[in-house]
N, CA, C and O atoms as a Tripos MOL2 file, in Angstrom:
@<TRIPOS>MOLECULE
protein
  288   287    72     0     0
PROTEIN
NO_CHARGES

@<TRIPOS>ATOM
      1 N         -20.8340   -6.9180   79.2820 N.3       1 MET1
      2 CA        -20.0590   -7.7650   80.2030 C.3       1 MET1
      3 C         -20.8870   -9.0790   80.7860 C.2       1 MET1
      4 O         -22.0020   -8.9610   81.2960 O.2       1 MET1
      5 N         -20.2270  -10.2920   80.6520 N.am      2 ALA2
      6 CA        -20.9780  -11.6690   81.0170 C.3       2 ALA2
      7 C         -21.3410  -11.5450   82.0860 C.2       2 ALA2
      8 O         -20.7970  -10.6430   82.7230 O.2       2 ALA2
      9 N         -22.3800  -12.3460   82.7650 N.am      3 SER3
     10 CA        -22.9340  -12.6900   83.7680 C.3       3 SER3
     11 C         -22.0520  -13.7710   84.5180 C.2       3 SER3
     12 O         -21.2840  -14.5660   83.9750 O.2       3 SER3
     13 N         -22.2980  -13.6550   85.7910 N.am      4 THR4
     14 CA        -21.3790  -14.7400   86.5360 C.3       4 THR4
     15 C         -21.7380  -15.9220   86.3890 C.2       4 THR4
     16 O         -20.9760  -16.8220   86.7440 O.2       4 THR4
     17 N         -22.8900  -16.1830   85.8730 N.am      5 SER5
     18 CA        -23.5210  -17.5200   85.5740 C.3       5 SER5
     19 C         -22.8480  -18.3750   84.4240 C.2       5 SER5
     20 O         -23.0270  -19.5840   84.2710 O.2       5 SER5
     21 N         -22.2150  -17.7350   83.8040 N.am      6 GLU6
     22 CA        -22.0700  -17.8650   82.1800 C.3       6 GLU6
     23 C         -20.5380  -18.2140   82.3800 C.2       6 GLU6
     24 O         -19.8590  -17.2760   82.7980 O.2       6 GLU6
     25 N         -19.9250  -19.3360   82.1620 N.am      7 ARG7
     26 CA        -18.8830  -19.4900   82.0170 C.3       7 ARG7
     27 C         -17.9900  -19.7620   80.8470 C.2       7 ARG7
     28 O         -18.5750  -20.0710   79.8090 O.2       7 ARG7
     29 N         -16.8360  -19.7120   80.8210 N.am      8 PRO8
     30 CA        -16.3400  -20.1210   79.2980 C.3       8 PRO8
     31 C         -16.3150  -21.4220   79.2390 C.2       8 PRO8
     32 O         -16.4210  -22.0210   80.3090 O.2       8 PRO8
     33 N         -16.1540  -22.2810   77.8580 N.am      9 ALA9
     34 CA        -16.2360  -23.3840   77.9100 C.3       9 ALA9
     35 C         -14.8210  -23.9910   78.2080 C.2       9 ALA9
     36 O         -13.7960  -23.5300   77.7050 O.2       9 ALA9
     37 N         -14.8430  -24.9980   79.0140 N.am     10 LEU10
     38 CA        -13.6670  -25.8580   79.3410 C.3      10 LEU10
     39 C         -12.8060  -26.5740   78.7260 C.2      10 LEU10
     40 O         -13.3030  -27.5230   78.1190 O.2      10 LEU10
     41 N         -11.5980  -26.4560   78.6560 N.am     11 LYS11
     42 CA        -10.7790  -27.1290   77.7020 C.3      11 LYS11
     43 C         -11.2000  -28.3800   77.2760 C.2      11 LYS11
     44 O         -11.6450  -28.7140   76.1780 O.2      11 LYS11
     45 N         -10.9820  -29.1080   78.4030 N.am     12 TYR12
     46 CA        -11.1650  -30.4130   78.3910 C.3      12 TYR12
     47 C         -12.2640  -31.3040   78.8840 C.2      12 TYR12
     48 O         -12.2360  -32.4730   79.2680 O.2      12 TYR12
     49 N         -13.6180  -30.1020   78.7260 N.am     13 ALA13
     50 CA        -14.7890  -30.9070   79.4350 C.3      13 ALA13
     51 C         -15.2140  -31.9220   78.4720 C.2      13 ALA13
     52 O         -15.9430  -32.7700   78.9870 O.2      13 ALA13
     53 N         -14.9560  -32.1040   77.1240 N.am     14 HIS14
     54 CA        -15.1960  -33.1240   76.2930 C.3      14 HIS14
     55 C         -14.9620  -34.4610   76.8260 C.2      14 HIS14
     56 O         -15.6630  -35.4200   76.5020 O.2      14 HIS14
     57 N         -13.8850  -34.5440   77.7240 N.am     15 LEU15
     58 CA        -13.2510  -35.6930   78.1920 C.3      15 LEU15
     59 C         -14.1830  -36.3200   79.3520 C.2      15 LEU15
     60 O         -14.1010  -37.5080   79.6670 O.2      15 LEU15
     61 N         -15.1660  -35.3220   80.0170 N.am     16 SER16
     62 CA        -15.9070  -35.8360   81.1200 C.3      16 SER16
     63 C         -17.3030  -36.4720   80.2660 C.2      16 SER16
     64 O         -18.2350  -37.0030   80.8720 O.2      16 SER16
     65 N         -17.2800  -36.3760   79.3390 N.am     17 GLU17
     66 CA        -18.6320  -37.1840   78.5300 C.3      17 GLU17
     67 C         -18.3190  -38.8260   78.7640 C.2      17 GLU17
     68 O         -17.1600  -39.2410   78.7760 O.2      17 GLU17
     69 N         -19.4060  -39.6520   78.9380 N.am     18 LEU18
     70 CA        -19.2770  -40.8560   79.1880 C.3      18 LEU18
     71 C         -19.1720  -41.6600   77.7370 C.2      18 LEU18
     72 O         -20.2930  -41.5920   77.2320 O.2      18 LEU18
     73 N         -18.3640  -42.3190   76.9570 N.am     19 HIS19
     74 CA        -18.5450  -42.9140   76.1080 C.3      19 HIS19
     75 C         -19.5210  -43.6120   75.9440 C.2      19 HIS19
     76 O         -19.9810  -44.0730   76.9890 O.2      19 HIS19
     77 N         -20.3010  -44.0190   74.5420 N.am     20 LEU20
     78 CA        -21.2980  -45.0210   74.8590 C.3      20 LEU20
     79 C         -20.8750  -46.4370   74.7430 C.2      20 LEU20
     80 O         -21.6750  -47.3400   74.9870 O.2      20 LEU20
     81 N         -19.6350  -46.6750   74.3770 N.am     21 VAL21
     82 CA        -19.2950  -47.9440   74.6020 C.3      21 VAL21
     83 C         -18.8410  -48.4360   76.3510 C.2      21 VAL21
     84 O         -19.0780  -49.4290   77.0380 O.2      21 VAL21
     85 N         -18.3420  -47.5870   76.4940 N.am     22 LEU22
     86 CA        -18.1250  -47.5750   77.9780 C.3      22 LEU22
     87 C         -19.3270  -47.8200   79.0140 C.2      22 LEU22
     88 O         -19.3180  -48.5300   80.0200 O.2      22 LEU22
     89 N         -20.5250  -46.9130   78.4080 N.am     23 ALA23
     90 CA        -21.6940  -46.7070   79.0520 C.3      23 ALA23
     91 C         -22.1850  -48.0690   79.1110 C.2      23 ALA23
     92 O         -22.2700  -48.4930   80.2640 O.2      23 ALA23
     93 N         -22.6250  -49.0870   77.9590 N.am     24 SER24
     94 CA        -22.8050  -50.2040   77.6780 C.3      24 SER24
     95 C         -22.1840  -51.2370   78.4850 C.2      24 SER24
     96 O         -22.8130  -52.2360   78.8330 O.2      24 SER24
     97 N         -20.9390  -51.0270   78.8020 N.am     25 PHE25
     98 CA        -19.8630  -51.7890   79.3690 C.3      25 PHE25
     99 C         -20.0140  -51.6540   80.9330 C.2      25 PHE25
    100 O         -19.6610  -52.6170   81.6140 O.2      25 PHE25
    101 N         -20.5590  -50.4230   81.6090 N.am     26 ILE26
    102 CA        -20.7840  -50.2880   82.5440 C.3      26 ILE26
    103 C         -22.0440  -51.1910   83.2600 C.2      26 ILE26
    104 O         -22.1900  -51.8870   84.2650 O.2      26 ILE26
    105 N         -22.7710  -50.7820   82.2220 N.am     27 GLU27
    106 CA        -24.3980  -51.3320   82.5360 C.3      27 GLU27
    107 C         -24.5560  -52.9910   82.7950 C.2      27 GLU27
    108 O         -25.3090  -53.5590   83.5860 O.2      27 GLU27
    109 N         -23.5450  -53.5890   81.8120 N.am     28 GLU28
    110 CA        -23.1850  -55.1050   81.8090 C.3      28 GLU28
    111 C         -22.5070  -55.6180   82.7500 C.2      28 GLU28
    112 O         -22.7450  -56.7560   83.1570 O.2      28 GLU28
    113 N         -21.5260  -54.8360   83.2590 N.am     29 THR29
    114 CA        -20.5550  -55.2630   84.4260 C.3      29 THR29
    115 C         -21.3820  -55.0300   85.7180 C.2      29 THR29
    116 O         -21.1620  -55.8250   86.6320 O.2      29 THR29
    117 N         -22.1200  -54.2480   85.8850 N.am     30 ASP30
    118 CA        -22.9680  -53.9100   87.0880 C.3      30 ASP30
    119 C         -24.0660  -55.0920   87.1940 C.2      30 ASP30
    120 O         -24.4060  -55.3640   88.3460 O.2      30 ASP30
    121 N         -24.4040  -55.5070   86.6080 N.am     31 ARG31
    122 CA        -25.4910  -56.9680   86.0480 C.3      31 ARG31
    123 C         -24.8840  -58.0190   86.2600 C.2      31 ARG31
    124 O         -25.4660  -59.0410   86.6250 O.2      31 ARG31
    125 N         -23.9260  -57.9630   86.1130 N.am     32 GLN32
    126 CA        -23.1040  -59.4810   86.4390 C.3      32 GLN32
    127 C         -22.2000  -59.2500   87.4240 C.2      32 GLN32
    128 O         -21.3030  -60.0900   87.3480 O.2      32 GLN32
    129 N         -21.9790  -58.2060   88.6390 N.am     33 LEU33
    130 CA        -21.5460  -58.0790   89.5460 C.3      33 LEU33
    131 C         -22.6940  -58.4020   90.7860 C.2      33 LEU33
    132 O         -22.6330  -59.1770   91.7410 O.2      33 LEU33
    133 N         -23.7810  -57.4420   90.3290 N.am     34 GLN34
    134 CA        -25.1230  -57.8240   91.2810 C.3      34 GLN34
    135 C         -25.3950  -59.3560   91.4170 C.2      34 GLN34
    136 O         -25.4010  -59.8910   92.5250 O.2      34 GLN34
    137 N         -25.6370  -60.0990   90.1750 N.am     35 ALA35
    138 CA        -25.5590  -61.4760   90.1350 C.3      35 ALA35
    139 C         -24.4030  -62.5710   91.1540 C.2      35 ALA35
    140 O         -24.6290  -63.6320   91.7350 O.2      35 ALA35
    141 N         -23.3860  -61.9040   91.0530 N.am     36 LEU36
    142 CA        -22.4830  -62.3780   91.8680 C.3      36 LEU36
    143 C         -22.6570  -62.4310   93.1870 C.2      36 LEU36
    144 O         -22.6500  -63.4420   93.8890 O.2      36 LEU36
    145 N         -22.8500  -61.0770   93.5830 N.am     37 HIS37
    146 CA        -23.3310  -60.4000   95.1810 C.3      37 HIS37
    147 C         -24.4830  -61.4780   95.4550 C.2      37 HIS37
    148 O         -24.6770  -61.9220   96.5870 O.2      37 HIS37
    149 N         -25.0600  -61.7770   94.5960 N.am     38 GLU38
    150 CA        -26.8220  -62.2340   95.1430 C.3      38 GLU38
    151 C         -26.2160  -63.8660   95.3530 C.2      38 GLU38
    152 O         -27.1050  -64.6970   95.5370 O.2      38 GLU38
    153 N         -24.8770  -64.3590   95.3420 N.am     39 ILE39
    154 CA        -24.6050  -65.6560   95.7130 C.3      39 ILE39
    155 C         -24.1110  -65.6990   97.2220 C.2      39 ILE39
    156 O         -23.2910  -64.9000   97.6730 O.2      39 ILE39
    157 N         -24.7700  -66.8420   98.0360 N.am     40 LYS40
    158 CA        -24.7470  -66.6330   99.4480 C.3      40 LYS40
    159 C         -23.4140  -67.9920   99.9440 C.2      40 LYS40
    160 O         -22.6030  -67.9650  100.8690 O.2      40 LYS40
    161 N         -23.6470  -68.9820   98.9640 N.am     41 ASP41
    162 CA        -22.4640  -69.8520   99.2550 C.3      41 ASP41
    163 C         -21.1150  -69.8080   99.0060 C.2      41 ASP41
    164 O         -20.8280  -70.2110   97.8790 O.2      41 ASP41
    165 N         -20.0640  -69.4020   99.7800 N.am     42 ILE42
    166 CA        -18.7830  -69.0830   99.5380 C.3      42 ILE42
    167 C         -18.2630  -69.8440   98.3200 C.2      42 ILE42
    168 O         -17.7490  -69.2190   97.3930 O.2      42 ILE42
    169 N         -18.3670  -71.0300   98.2940 N.am     43 ALA43
    170 CA        -17.5970  -71.9360   97.6350 C.3      43 ALA43
    171 C         -18.2310  -71.6970   95.8420 C.2      43 ALA43
    172 O         -17.5100  -71.6250   94.8460 O.2      43 ALA43
    173 N         -19.2450  -71.6430   95.8640 N.am     44 GLU44
    174 CA        -20.0620  -71.1400   94.5830 C.3      44 GLU44
    175 C         -19.6640  -69.5360   93.9170 C.2      44 GLU44
    176 O         -19.4620  -69.0800   92.7910 O.2      44 GLU44
    177 N         -19.6840  -69.0630   95.1810 N.am     45 PHE45
    178 CA        -19.1250  -67.4370   94.8500 C.3      45 PHE45
    179 C         -18.0350  -67.6010   94.1150 C.2      45 PHE45
    180 O         -17.8510  -67.3080   92.9330 O.2      45 PHE45
    181 N         -17.1040  -68.2380   95.1320 N.am     46 LYS46
    182 CA        -15.2840  -68.0670   94.4680 C.3      46 LYS46
    183 C         -15.2320  -68.9300   93.0230 C.2      46 LYS46
    184 O         -14.1470  -69.0120   92.4480 O.2      46 LYS46
    185 N         -16.3200  -69.5150   92.4970 N.am     47 THR47
    186 CA        -16.0150  -70.5690   91.3400 C.3      47 THR47
    187 C         -16.8870  -69.4320   90.3840 C.2      47 THR47
    188 O         -16.3910  -69.3290   89.2620 O.2      47 THR47
    189 N         -17.8870  -68.7060   90.5760 N.am     48 ALA48
    190 CA        -18.4570  -67.9540   89.8300 C.3      48 ALA48
    191 C         -17.3010  -66.6320   89.7220 C.2      48 ALA48
    192 O         -17.2520  -65.9930   88.6710 O.2      48 ALA48
    193 N         -16.5240  -66.3340   90.7080 N.am     49 TRP49
    194 CA        -15.5530  -64.8880   90.5670 C.3      49 TRP49
    195 C         -14.5730  -65.5830   89.6860 C.2      49 TRP49
    196 O         -14.0710  -64.8250   88.8560 O.2      49 TRP49
    197 N         -14.1760  -66.7840   89.6410 N.am     50 GLY50
    198 CA        -13.2350  -67.1050   89.3430 C.3      50 GLY50
    199 C         -13.3660  -67.3690   87.4560 C.2      50 GLY50
    200 O         -12.4000  -67.5930   86.7270 O.2      50 GLY50
    201 N         -14.4830  -67.2860   87.1090 N.am     51 ALA51
    202 CA        -14.8140  -67.7440   86.2180 C.3      51 ALA51
    203 C         -15.0400  -66.0410   85.4050 C.2      51 ALA51
    204 O         -14.9800  -66.0390   84.1750 O.2      51 ALA51
    205 N         -15.2480  -64.9010   86.0100 N.am     52 PHE52
    206 CA        -15.6690  -63.4730   85.8010 C.3      52 PHE52
    207 C         -14.4000  -63.1300   84.8960 C.2      52 PHE52
    208 O         -13.2990  -63.3530   85.3980 O.2      52 PHE52
    209 N         -14.4640  -62.5780   83.5350 N.am     53 PRO53
    210 CA        -13.3430  -62.5540   82.8290 C.3      53 PRO53
    211 C         -12.6330  -61.2370   83.1410 C.2      53 PRO53
    212 O         -13.2850  -60.2170   83.3610 O.2      53 PRO53
    213 N         -11.4250  -61.2560   83.1570 N.am     54 PRO54
    214 CA        -10.8140  -60.1270   83.7030 C.3      54 PRO54
    215 C         -11.0180  -58.6990   82.2690 C.2      54 PRO54
    216 O         -11.1900  -59.1550   81.1390 O.2      54 PRO54
    217 N         -11.0010  -57.8370   82.3420 N.am     55 VAL55
    218 CA        -11.5880  -56.7590   81.2620 C.3      55 VAL55
    219 C         -10.2920  -56.4680   80.7560 C.2      55 VAL55
    220 O          -9.6430  -55.5280   81.2150 O.2      55 VAL55
    221 N          -9.8310  -57.2520   79.7800 N.am     56 ILE56
    222 CA         -8.6550  -57.0660   78.4090 C.3      56 ILE56
    223 C          -9.2050  -56.2340   77.1140 C.2      56 ILE56
    224 O         -10.0500  -56.8560   76.4700 O.2      56 ILE56
    225 N          -8.9510  -55.2420   76.7400 N.am     57 PHE57
    226 CA         -9.2400  -54.9570   75.2250 C.3      57 PHE57
    227 C          -8.3940  -55.9410   74.1310 C.2      57 PHE57
    228 O          -7.3950  -56.6530   74.2310 O.2      57 PHE57
    229 N          -9.0510  -55.7020   73.3610 N.am     58 SER58
    230 CA         -8.3040  -56.5020   72.0130 C.3      58 SER58
    231 C          -6.7060  -55.8780   71.4800 C.2      58 SER58
    232 O          -5.8000  -56.5330   70.9640 O.2      58 SER58
    233 N          -6.7220  -54.9550   71.6810 N.am     59 ASP59
    234 CA         -5.2610  -53.8840   71.6440 C.3      59 ASP59
    235 C          -4.5990  -54.2060   72.6920 C.2      59 ASP59
    236 O          -3.4440  -53.7800   72.6890 O.2      59 ASP59
    237 N          -4.9410  -54.8660   73.6840 N.am     60 GLY60
    238 CA         -4.1650  -54.8340   75.2140 C.3      60 GLY60
    239 C          -3.4620  -55.8360   75.2520 C.2      60 GLY60
    240 O          -3.0980  -56.4610   74.2550 O.2      60 GLY60
    241 N          -3.1190  -56.1770   76.7050 N.am     61 PRO61
    242 CA         -1.6670  -56.9050   76.9890 C.3      61 PRO61
    243 C          -2.7810  -58.8370   76.7050 C.2      61 PRO61
    244 O          -4.0090  -58.8460   76.6270 O.2      61 PRO61
    245 N          -2.1710  -59.7490   76.6430 N.am     62 LYS62
    246 CA         -2.5650  -61.1400   76.4380 C.3      62 LYS62
    247 C          -2.3750  -61.4570   77.5900 C.2      62 LYS62
    248 O          -1.4530  -61.0160   78.2770 O.2      62 LYS62
    249 N          -3.4790  -62.5130   78.0700 N.am     63 ILE63
    250 CA         -3.5830  -63.2280   79.4630 C.3      63 ILE63
    251 C          -2.6160  -64.2050   78.9740 C.2      63 ILE63
    252 O          -2.6960  -64.4500   77.7700 O.2      63 ILE63
    253 N          -1.3570  -65.0650   79.9170 N.am     64 GLY64
    254 CA         -0.7110  -66.0240   79.7220 C.3      64 GLY64
    255 C           0.8230  -65.5290   78.8580 C.2      64 GLY64
    256 O           1.8710  -66.1730   78.8200 O.2      64 GLY64
    257 N           0.6520  -64.7410   78.4810 N.am     65 LYS65
    258 CA          1.8520  -63.5830   77.6390 C.3      65 LYS65
    259 C           2.3040  -62.6440   78.1510 C.2      65 LYS65
    260 O           3.4850  -62.5320   78.4790 O.2      65 LYS65
    261 N           1.5670  -61.9440   78.2790 N.am     66 ASP66
    262 CA          1.8990  -60.5560   79.1700 C.3      66 ASP66
    263 C           1.6590  -60.2500   80.5110 C.2      66 ASP66
    264 O           2.3500  -59.6380   81.3260 O.2      66 ASP66
    265 N           0.5770  -60.7720   80.6000 N.am     67 ILE67
    266 CA          0.2930  -60.7300   82.0530 C.3      67 ILE67
    267 C          -0.5150  -62.3570   82.7060 C.2      67 ILE67
    268 O          -1.0260  -63.1990   81.9670 O.2      67 ILE67
    269 N          -0.4460  -62.4370   83.9970 N.am     68 ALA68
    270 CA         -1.2030  -63.5980   84.3730 C.3      68 ALA68
    271 C          -2.1610  -63.2210   85.4780 C.2      68 ALA68
    272 O          -1.7940  -62.4940   86.4010 O.2      68 ALA68
    273 N          -3.1810  -63.6260   85.4090 N.am     69 VAL69
    274 CA         -4.2680  -63.6100   86.5440 C.3      69 VAL69
    275 C          -4.3310  -64.1920   87.3110 C.2      69 VAL69
    276 O          -4.5010  -65.3170   86.8390 O.2      69 VAL69
    277 N          -4.3040  -64.2870   89.0220 N.am     70 GLU70
    278 CA         -4.4440  -64.9570   89.6910 C.3      70 GLU70
    279 C          -5.3630  -64.2260   91.0710 C.2      70 GLU70
    280 O          -5.4630  -63.0330   91.3570 O.2      70 GLU70
    281 N          -5.8720  -65.2560   91.6610 N.am     71 TYR71
    282 CA         -7.2690  -64.7490   92.5360 C.3      71 TYR71
    283 C          -6.6180  -65.3700   93.6600 C.2      71 TYR71
    284 O          -6.3670  -66.5740   93.6060 O.2      71 TYR71
    285 N          -6.2080  -64.4400   95.0320 N.am     72 LEU72
    286 CA         -5.6390  -65.4420   96.1360 C.3      72 LEU72
    287 C          -6.7160  -64.9910   97.3450 C.2      72 LEU72
    288 O          -6.6610  -65.5260   98.4530 O.2      72 LEU72
@<TRIPOS>BOND
     1     1     2 1
     2     2     3 1
     3     3     4 2
     4     3     5 am
     5     5     6 1
     6     6     7 1
     7     7     8 2
     8     7     9 am
     9     9    10 1
    10    10    11 1
    11    11    12 2
    12    11    13 am
    13    13    14 1
    14    14    15 1
    15    15    16 2
    16    15    17 am
    17    17    18 1
    18    18    19 1
    19    19    20 2
    20    19    21 am
    21    21    22 1
    22    22    23 1
    23    23    24 2
    24    23    25 am
    25    25    26 1
    26    26    27 1
    27    27    28 2
    28    27    29 am
    29    29    30 1
    30    30    31 1
    31    31    32 2
    32    31    33 am
    33    33    34 1
    34    34    35 1
    35    35    36 2
    36    35    37 am
    37    37    38 1
    38    38    39 1
    39    39    40 2
    40    39    41 am
    41    41    42 1
    42    42    43 1
    43    43    44 2
    44    43    45 am
    45    45    46 1
    46    46    47 1
    47    47    48 2
    48    47    49 am
    49    49    50 1
    50    50    51 1
    51    51    52 2
    52    51    53 am
    53    53    54 1
    54    54    55 1
    55    55    56 2
    56    55    57 am
    57    57    58 1
    58    58    59 1
    59    59    60 2
    60    59    61 am
    61    61    62 1
    62    62    63 1
    63    63    64 2
    64    63    65 am
    65    65    66 1
    66    66    67 1
    67    67    68 2
    68    67    69 am
    69    69    70 1
    70    70    71 1
    71    71    72 2
    72    71    73 am
    73    73    74 1
    74    74    75 1
    75    75    76 2
    76    75    77 am
    77    77    78 1
    78    78    79 1
    79    79    80 2
    80    79    81 am
    81    81    82 1
    82    82    83 1
    83    83    84 2
    84    83    85 am
    85    85    86 1
    86    86    87 1
    87    87    88 2
    88    87    89 am
    89    89    90 1
    90    90    91 1
    91    91    92 2
    92    91    93 am
    93    93    94 1
    94    94    95 1
    95    95    96 2
    96    95    97 am
    97    97    98 1
    98    98    99 1
    99    99   100 2
   100    99   101 am
   101   101   102 1
   102   102   103 1
   103   103   104 2
   104   103   105 am
   105   105   106 1
   106   106   107 1
   107   107   108 2
   108   107   109 am
   109   109   110 1
   110   110   111 1
   111   111   112 2
   112   111   113 am
   113   113   114 1
   114   114   115 1
   115   115   116 2
   116   115   117 am
   117   117   118 1
   118   118   119 1
   119   119   120 2
   120   119   121 am
   121   121   122 1
   122   122   123 1
   123   123   124 2
   124   123   125 am
   125   125   126 1
   126   126   127 1
   127   127   128 2
   128   127   129 am
   129   129   130 1
   130   130   131 1
   131   131   132 2
   132   131   133 am
   133   133   134 1
   134   134   135 1
   135   135   136 2
   136   135   137 am
   137   137   138 1
   138   138   139 1
   139   139   140 2
   140   139   141 am
   141   141   142 1
   142   142   143 1
   143   143   144 2
   144   143   145 am
   145   145   146 1
   146   146   147 1
   147   147   148 2
   148   147   149 am
   149   149   150 1
   150   150   151 1
   151   151   152 2
   152   151   153 am
   153   153   154 1
   154   154   155 1
   155   155   156 2
   156   155   157 am
   157   157   158 1
   158   158   159 1
   159   159   160 2
   160   159   161 am
   161   161   162 1
   162   162   163 1
   163   163   164 2
   164   163   165 am
   165   165   166 1
   166   166   167 1
   167   167   168 2
   168   167   169 am
   169   169   170 1
   170   170   171 1
   171   171   172 2
   172   171   173 am
   173   173   174 1
   174   174   175 1
   175   175   176 2
   176   175   177 am
   177   177   178 1
   178   178   179 1
   179   179   180 2
   180   179   181 am
   181   181   182 1
   182   182   183 1
   183   183   184 2
   184   183   185 am
   185   185   186 1
   186   186   187 1
   187   187   188 2
   188   187   189 am
   189   189   190 1
   190   190   191 1
   191   191   192 2
   192   191   193 am
   193   193   194 1
   194   194   195 1
   195   195   196 2
   196   195   197 am
   197   197   198 1
   198   198   199 1
   199   199   200 2
   200   199   201 am
   201   201   202 1
   202   202   203 1
   203   203   204 2
   204   203   205 am
   205   205   206 1
   206   206   207 1
   207   207   208 2
   208   207   209 am
   209   209   210 1
   210   210   211 1
   211   211   212 2
   212   211   213 am
   213   213   214 1
   214   214   215 1
   215   215   216 2
   216   215   217 am
   217   217   218 1
   218   218   219 1
   219   219   220 2
   220   219   221 am
   221   221   222 1
   222   222   223 1
   223   223   224 2
   224   223   225 am
   225   225   226 1
   226   226   227 1
   227   227   228 2
   228   227   229 am
   229   229   230 1
   230   230   231 1
   231   231   232 2
   232   231   233 am
   233   233   234 1
   234   234   235 1
   235   235   236 2
   236   235   237 am
   237   237   238 1
   238   238   239 1
   239   239   240 2
   240   239   241 am
   241   241   242 1
   242   242   243 1
   243   243   244 2
   244   243   245 am
   245   245   246 1
   246   246   247 1
   247   247   248 2
   248   247   249 am
   249   249   250 1
   250   250   251 1
   251   251   252 2
   252   251   253 am
   253   253   254 1
   254   254   255 1
   255   255   256 2
   256   255   257 am
   257   257   258 1
   258   258   259 1
   259   259   260 2
   260   259   261 am
   261   261   262 1
   262   262   263 1
   263   263   264 2
   264   263   265 am
   265   265   266 1
   266   266   267 1
   267   267   268 2
   268   267   269 am
   269   269   270 1
   270   270   271 1
   271   271   272 2
   272   271   273 am
   273   273   274 1
   274   274   275 1
   275   275   276 2
   276   275   277 am
   277   277   278 1
   278   278   279 1
   279   279   280 2
   280   279   281 am
   281   281   282 1
   282   282   283 1
   283   283   284 2
   284   283   285 am
   285   285   286 1
   286   286   287 1
   287   287   288 2
@<TRIPOS>SUBSTRUCTURE
     1 MET1         2 RESIDUE 1 A MET
     2 ALA2         6 RESIDUE 1 A ALA
     3 SER3        10 RESIDUE 1 A SER
     4 THR4        14 RESIDUE 1 A THR
     5 SER5        18 RESIDUE 1 A SER
     6 GLU6        22 RESIDUE 1 A GLU
     7 ARG7        26 RESIDUE 1 A ARG
     8 PRO8        30 RESIDUE 1 A PRO
     9 ALA9        34 RESIDUE 1 A ALA
    10 LEU10       38 RESIDUE 1 A LEU
    11 LYS11       42 RESIDUE 1 A LYS
    12 TYR12       46 RESIDUE 1 A TYR
    13 ALA13       50 RESIDUE 1 A ALA
    14 HIS14       54 RESIDUE 1 A HIS
    15 LEU15       58 RESIDUE 1 A LEU
    16 SER16       62 RESIDUE 1 A SER
    17 GLU17       66 RESIDUE 1 A GLU
    18 LEU18       70 RESIDUE 1 A LEU
    19 HIS19       74 RESIDUE 1 A HIS
    20 LEU20       78 RESIDUE 1 A LEU
    21 VAL21       82 RESIDUE 1 A VAL
    22 LEU22       86 RESIDUE 1 A LEU
    23 ALA23       90 RESIDUE 1 A ALA
    24 SER24       94 RESIDUE 1 A SER
    25 PHE25       98 RESIDUE 1 A PHE
    26 ILE26      102 RESIDUE 1 A ILE
    27 GLU27      106 RESIDUE 1 A GLU
    28 GLU28      110 RESIDUE 1 A GLU
    29 THR29      114 RESIDUE 1 A THR
    30 ASP30      118 RESIDUE 1 A ASP
    31 ARG31      122 RESIDUE 1 A ARG
    32 GLN32      126 RESIDUE 1 A GLN
    33 LEU33      130 RESIDUE 1 A LEU
    34 GLN34      134 RESIDUE 1 A GLN
    35 ALA35      138 RESIDUE 1 A ALA
    36 LEU36      142 RESIDUE 1 A LEU
    37 HIS37      146 RESIDUE 1 A HIS
    38 GLU38      150 RESIDUE 1 A GLU
    39 ILE39      154 RESIDUE 1 A ILE
    40 LYS40      158 RESIDUE 1 A LYS
    41 ASP41      162 RESIDUE 1 A ASP
    42 ILE42      166 RESIDUE 1 A ILE
    43 ALA43      170 RESIDUE 1 A ALA
    44 GLU44      174 RESIDUE 1 A GLU
    45 PHE45      178 RESIDUE 1 A PHE
    46 LYS46      182 RESIDUE 1 A LYS
    47 THR47      186 RESIDUE 1 A THR
    48 ALA48      190 RESIDUE 1 A ALA
    49 TRP49      194 RESIDUE 1 A TRP
    50 GLY50      198 RESIDUE 1 A GLY
    51 ALA51      202 RESIDUE 1 A ALA
    52 PHE52      206 RESIDUE 1 A PHE
    53 PRO53      210 RESIDUE 1 A PRO
    54 PRO54      214 RESIDUE 1 A PRO
    55 VAL55      218 RESIDUE 1 A VAL
    56 ILE56      222 RESIDUE 1 A ILE
    57 PHE57      226 RESIDUE 1 A PHE
    58 SER58      230 RESIDUE 1 A SER
    59 ASP59      234 RESIDUE 1 A ASP
    60 GLY60      238 RESIDUE 1 A GLY
    61 PRO61      242 RESIDUE 1 A PRO
    62 LYS62      246 RESIDUE 1 A LYS
    63 ILE63      250 RESIDUE 1 A ILE
    64 GLY64      254 RESIDUE 1 A GLY
    65 LYS65      258 RESIDUE 1 A LYS
    66 ASP66      262 RESIDUE 1 A ASP
    67 ILE67      266 RESIDUE 1 A ILE
    68 ALA68      270 RESIDUE 1 A ALA
    69 VAL69      274 RESIDUE 1 A VAL
    70 GLU70      278 RESIDUE 1 A GLU
    71 TYR71      282 RESIDUE 1 A TYR
    72 LEU72      286 RESIDUE 1 A LEU
């Protein structure tokens, strides 16, 4: 009889593991967002925010063709 602390492997457990590419993306994004939040002047912040690239993968929609990016 198995003890109560032993659990069978979950069917989709592998999906909860962080992919290495995503992990590096998260680290870089956190660094860039931290730099943005350190800006005190609102005009400078808006300029920096507008220059922050949207996250679109190479096989994703194309800006200006499939989607439009607006900052309101």
